[in-house]
MARMIKOL-722582 format. One line per field, with one value per residue (C-alpha): residue number from 1; residue in one letter; chain; y, z, x. Coordinates in steps of 0.05 Angstrom, whole numbers, plus 5000, padded with zeros to 4 digits. Layout:
// MARMIKOL-722582
i <- [NUM ...]
aa <- [A ...]
ch <- [A ...]
Y <- [Y ...]
Z <- [Z ...]
X <- [X ...]
This chain:
// MARMIKOL-722582
i <- [1 2 3 4 5 6 7 8 9 10 11 12 13 14 15 16 17 18 19 20 21 22 23 24 25 26 27 28 29 30 31 32 33 34 35 36 37 38 39 40 41 42 43 44 45 46 47 48 49 50 51 52 53 54 55 56 57 58 59 60 61 62 63 64 65 66 67 68 69 70 71 72 73 74 75 76 77 78 79 80 81 82 83 84 85 86 87 88 89 90 91 92 93 94 95 96 97 98 99 100 101 102 103 104 105 106 107 108 109 110 111 112 113 114 115 116 117 118 119 120 121 122 123 124 125 126 127 128 129 130 131 132 133 134 135 136 137 138 139 140 141 142 143 144 145 146 147 148 149 150 151 152 153 154 155 156 157 158 159 160 161 162 163 164 165 166 167 168 169 170 171 172 173 174 175 176 177 178 179 180 181 182 183 184 185 186 187 188 189 190 191 192 193 194 195 196 197 198 199 200 201 202 203 204 205 206 207 208 209 210 211 212 213 214 215 216 217 218 219 220 221 222 223 224 225 226 227 228 229 230 231 232 233 234 235 236 237 238 239 240 241 242 243 244 245 246 247 248 249 250 251 252 253 254 255 256 257 258 259 260 261 262 263 264 265 266 267 268 269 270 271 272 273 274 275 276]
aa <- [X X X X X X X X X X X X X X X X X X X X X X X X X X X X X X X X X X X X X X X X X X X X X X X X X X X X X X X X X X X X X X X X X X X X X X X X X X X X X X X X X X X X X X X X X X X X X X X X X X X X X X X X X X X X X X X X X X X X X X X X X X X X X X X X X X X X X X X X X X X X X X X X X X X X X X X X X X X X X X X X X X X X X X X X X X X X X X X X X X X X X X X X X X X X X X X X X X X X X X X X X X X X X X X X X X X X X X X X X X X X X X X X X X X X X X X X X X X X X X X X X X X X X X X X X X X X X X X X X X X X X X X X X X X X X X X X X X X X]
ch <- [A A A A A A A A A A A A A A A A A A A A A A A A A A A A A A A A A A A A A A A A A A A A A A A A A A A A A A A A A A A A A A A A A A A A A A A A A A A A A A A A A A A A A A A A A A A A A A A A A A A A A A A A A A A A A A A A A A A A A A A A A A A A A A A A A A A A A A A A A A A A A A A A A A A A A A A A A A A A A A A A A A A A A A A A A A A A A A A A A A A A A A A A A A A A A A A A A A A A A A A A A A A A A A A A A A A A A A A A A A A A A A A A A A A A A A A A A A A A A A A A A A A A A A A A A A A A A A A A A A A A A A A A A A A A A A A A A A A A]
Y <- [2715 2701 2653 2611 2605 2547 2508 2517 2494 2433 2414 2419 2375 2322 2323 2312 2254 2223 2226 2196 2137 2123 2124 2053 2035 2020 1945 1917 1900 1824 1797 1763 1701 1679 1605 1566 1515 1463 1402 1360 1301 1294 1224 1180 1104 1100 1153 1114 1071 1049 1087 1061 1047 1083 1117 1129 1200 1210 1279 1301 1370 1407 1471 1503 1440 1393 1350 1392 1390 1338 1365 1411 1420 1402 1430 1386 1404 1363 1380 1340 1323 1273 1282 1237 1245 1268 1247 1190 1163 1098 1058 1022 0954 0932 0968 0990 1044 1110 1155 1221 1238 1309 1351 1386 1357 1370 1321 1331 1309 1258 1253 1304 1262 1247 1199 1206 1167 1193 1161 1172 1136 1137 1169 1110 1153 1162 1111 1098 1124 1197 1201 1180 1233 1270 1295 1346 1338 1400 1405 1470 1483 1557 1587 1520 1493 1430 1392 1324 1287 1219 1193 1150 1101 1078 1008 0959 0952 0887 0826 0826 0815 0875 0874 0945 0943 0904 0929 0926 0918 0894 0843 0791 0729 0688 0703 0701 0772 0791 0824 0850 0848 0896 0884 0890 0831 0786 0719 0659 0610 0641 0622 0669 0655 0698 0688 0702 0686 0644 0601 0599 0606 0594 0643 0622 0650 0683 0719 0736 0794 0785 0839 0895 0928 0866 0844 0782 0775 0726 0705 0710 0647 0634 0645 0588 0577 0650 0698 0736 0783 0826 0864 0831 0841 0786 0782 0766 0721 0715 0666 0680 0635 0576 0515 0550 0576 0646 0629 0688 0703 0771 0793 0849 0852 0868 0885 0856 0874 0823 0859 0834 0796 0851 0898 0849 0817 0857 0888 0925 0970 0978 1022 1043 1038 1079 1138 1178]
Z <- [9407 9425 9479 9428 9380 9416 9421 9347 9328 9374 9344 9274 9293 9323 9261 9216 9259 9263 9188 9176 9221 9188 9115 9087 9057 8982 8965 8922 8850 8841 8792 8733 8712 8641 8631 8596 8546 8511 8467 8488 8444 8376 8353 8296 8301 8237 8196 8131 8110 8048 8021 8055 8122 8184 8227 8302 8326 8400 8431 8501 8526 8588 8624 8668 8665 8688 8647 8616 8648 8621 8564 8537 8463 8413 8342 8287 8215 8159 8091 8034 7960 7960 7946 8002 8069 8139 8209 8221 8281 8304 8274 8224 8254 8255 8193 8142 8101 8073 8096 8133 8126 8151 8140 8206 8270 8345 8402 8477 8527 8583 8632 8590 8527 8466 8407 8336 8272 8205 8138 8065 8010 7935 7902 7876 7818 7790 7763 7792 7855 7870 7944 7957 7985 8049 8095 8152 8215 8259 8330 8366 8438 8456 8443 8434 8364 8341 8275 8250 8184 8155 8087 8047 7996 7934 7937 7888 7825 7798 7840 7885 7960 8002 8078 8103 8179 8242 8298 8356 8344 8415 8465 8518 8509 8533 8469 8463 8436 8377 8323 8254 8196 8139 8067 7993 7951 8010 7986 8028 8051 8092 8146 8193 8231 8281 8280 8342 8344 8282 8312 8281 8322 8286 8297 8299 8240 8263 8201 8131 8090 8018 7968 7946 8014 8058 8127 8169 8242 8283 8355 8374 8395 8461 8454 8499 8515 8502 8551 8573 8619 8560 8504 8436 8366 8322 8247 8217 8157 8119 8063 8021 7969 8007 7962 7900 7837 7867 7932 7956 8018 8051 8112 8163 8193 8268 8267 8332 8400 8456 8523 8586 8635 8687 8642 8629 8697 8707 8661 8602 8553 8485 8453 8446 8382 8363 8404 8400]
X <- [8613 8685 8662 8624 8683 8720 8655 8640 8711 8705 8638 8666 8726 8680 8637 8697 8722 8653 8643 8712 8696 8630 8656 8663 8730 8732 8726 8783 8764 8765 8816 8782 8821 8801 8784 8837 8810 8854 8848 8908 8888 8855 8873 8850 8850 8891 8926 8921 8862 8824 8765 8702 8736 8709 8761 8751 8766 8780 8780 8803 8785 8809 8787 8839 8881 8825 8778 8723 8654 8606 8565 8619 8605 8660 8651 8680 8695 8726 8754 8783 8780 8722 8649 8624 8658 8644 8624 8575 8538 8569 8625 8580 8596 8523 8500 8552 8519 8542 8485 8480 8554 8563 8625 8610 8585 8578 8592 8591 8643 8635 8692 8730 8728 8685 8688 8661 8671 8696 8684 8702 8664 8661 8600 8559 8533 8604 8653 8722 8754 8741 8752 8824 8870 8886 8830 8834 8794 8788 8761 8743 8722 8713 8782 8817 8830 8866 8873 8894 8892 8878 8899 8850 8877 8839 8811 8840 8799 8771 8752 8813 8803 8824 8818 8808 8800 8782 8738 8750 8824 8843 8820 8838 8882 8822 8785 8709 8704 8660 8701 8682 8731 8715 8737 8725 8700 8680 8655 8631 8652 8708 8758 8795 8859 8896 8971 9013 9087 9077 9023 8953 8889 8823 8766 8693 8653 8588 8564 8588 8561 8584 8596 8642 8634 8627 8646 8657 8636 8678 8690 8763 8799 8834 8909 8930 9003 9022 9053 8991 9030 9053 9019 9028 9000 8972 8964 8896 8890 8825 8809 8747 8713 8743 8750 8725 8760 8755 8792 8834 8875 8882 8922 8920 8990 8997 8923 8897 8927 8926 8922 8958 8916 8926 8885 8828 8818 8754 8702 8734 8698 8733 8681 8608 8567 8528 8553 8488]
């Protein structure tokens, strides 16, 4: 029995060494890095407009510091004092109506960005202005949240001409761009001039929609003789009821931006309507 003892001990030692060599080492637990979502930009085209004027809302979204993947859902919510307000499809350039306004909405990103339009209107079943005041627009993507605001002013009562907005509000010095001017108490015939550095440039009238909530479609003129290498802003002057007892003049100051030729030498897209 004593002779077998060394052999038994040796076999046990080899078994221990063999088992130690065959045992797999424990794999390290991977570190989970949470995704970082952000909304670096939530911008409105104007912070103060008249009731009935659509406002463009631009949203940029990032994930881990890079533009969010296409199709990322942005949840939008609005709040304010009015009865009729919310997000609408398109900027109402072609058809200006106050329908399907939703206080909440969803849009999806493309190239890390998305655009929606916001509108406040007076309730046609009530008299007077009910919708003027400050409105909050909130955007949420996953854990990211951002808010902005826009102030709506009451439209002047009576038959006074009020120009509310121009869309698009920028274009080339060469002209030829279709632009819509929105206003209150639009009456034909009309004339439209763009003023740059005190010089008038006549626009071509394409269409006039008369009424309390009316609009004028024009073709922008060529701003010849101007320094097209720099960005400048032109005033817009509109005369309605031209030659009649109801002739009135309205102005949008610094309302139309002329872009340098270096930015308009190739195809340029200023917006899409409708967006859905």
